N, C-alpha and C positions, 0 to 999 in steps of 0.2 A: 594644814589649814582652812578653815572652815572655810564653805562658800560665799557666804554672807559678806564677809571679811574680805573676800579676792574683788567683789564686785563692787563694794566700797570703794577698795585701792583704785579700780578700774573708771568708776564715775567721776572720783576727785582726779586721776590724772589726767583722763580726760578733758575736766571740766579746767584745771590750773595751767596745763598745758596749753588748751585754747586761750585762755583770758591773756594769756603772754603773749601767745604769738598774736593777737588781737591787738596789745598794747604794740610791741612793737612793728605790727606792720599801720597800723593809722595813720603817722603822718604820711605815707604815704604811697597810704592806698589811691588816690585819686592817680597818682602816676602812674600807678601798677593795673590801671583798668579795674577798682574794684571797687568801684563808688557806689556798688548797692549794699555794703557792707555798713551798719550802721558804723556812726565815730566812737570810738572808746573813751574820748574825753568828754563829750556829751554825756556819754551812759554815768561815767562818776563823777561829772560836775567839775572837771578840771579846763583849765587854759593856760596855755604857754606862753607864755612875754617876750622867752628870748632864745638863743639857739640852745643854750645847755639845756633847755627844761625837758627837749626830745629826748635828749641822753638818760636824763633822768627817767623820765616816764619810760624809757627803754628798757634801763637796768632796772628801778627799782622795781616798777609794776611788770616789764617783757619777763626779764632776765630771771629773778626770781620764782614767778610763777611757773617761768619753760620749767625751774628747776624744781621745783617742787612736784612739777607734775610728772617730769621724769622718774623723781625719785617714787613715788606714789606707783608707777608703771611697775618699775625693779622689784619693787615691794611684793608685785604680785608671784615672783619664783623665789624668794628667798623671807624665812621668819625674820629674821635677825634684820634686811632693809626694812621691810614692815612694819618691825615694831619702830625703827629708827624714825622713817616718814610718819607714821602716827604720832610719835612724840614731836615732832618737830612741825606737824600740823596744828598739834593740841598748842605748843607754844606760840605760834605766829597769829592762829586765832587768838586766842586769849591776852596777846599783846595789844592786838589789833581793836578788840573788844572794848579792854581796859581805855585805852587810849580815847574812842569815841564815849566812853563813860564818864573819864576824868572830865575832858575838853566840854562835856553837858553840864558841868557842874558850877562853871563859870556863868556867871548871870549872864542873860541876856543872848548863849546861844542856844544853835537848836538842839533839840532833844537828841539822845543817842538812839532810842527807838526808830528804828527802821530798817527794812527788809535786810540790807547791808548786815547789821548786828546782829540780827534773828539767825541770816544764816552763820556767821561768825559765833556765836554760842551755840548754836547745833552743831557745827564740826569741830567746836571742842570736846564739848561732850562727848560726840562719838567718835573721835580720833583718841580722847583718852580713854571710854571706855575698851577700846579694840587694844591700846598698848598695854593697858593692864589685864584684859585678857591673856593675850600672847607672852606678857613678862612674868605674871604669875599662875596664872589659871594652866595655861596649855605648856609652859615650861618649869614646871617644878623643880624644888629642889631635889640633889641627887640623892640627900637622905634626910629624913625628920627624926633620928636618933640622934641624941643630944651628945654622945658618949661616940660617937664616931664624926667629930665637927673635925676634931684635927685632921683625920684622916682621907676628906675630903679635901 
């Protein structure tokens, strides 16, 4: 695996795992004497109005991001896991960006064009490129001879 892909995986492993841990720790950071850490909820513009809200933030923002980060880290050691991590990153970021875009089509809603959207589209393009590289270019088929297709 080329080093640029490994660097990409490492950066995204740290980024996603860190965001996930930040989302999980945010509701209890004052009790843990971590008040110097900025609020995750304020950074993403969320407020929690009930007890279940904290669980939702921990699960959806914390748990999913931590597992994506862990998967990117494991991808450093395996091409197959790396390809899966890139396909997951591409799917997730495209889904989120599409949701932002569709929401912006509703009259009187904010525009979709913000730093989060740019990050998601950039991540989608990079992830899809790395996935295609690993699946199509780095891992060619056993044989390109049409006569031997049944033998493969």
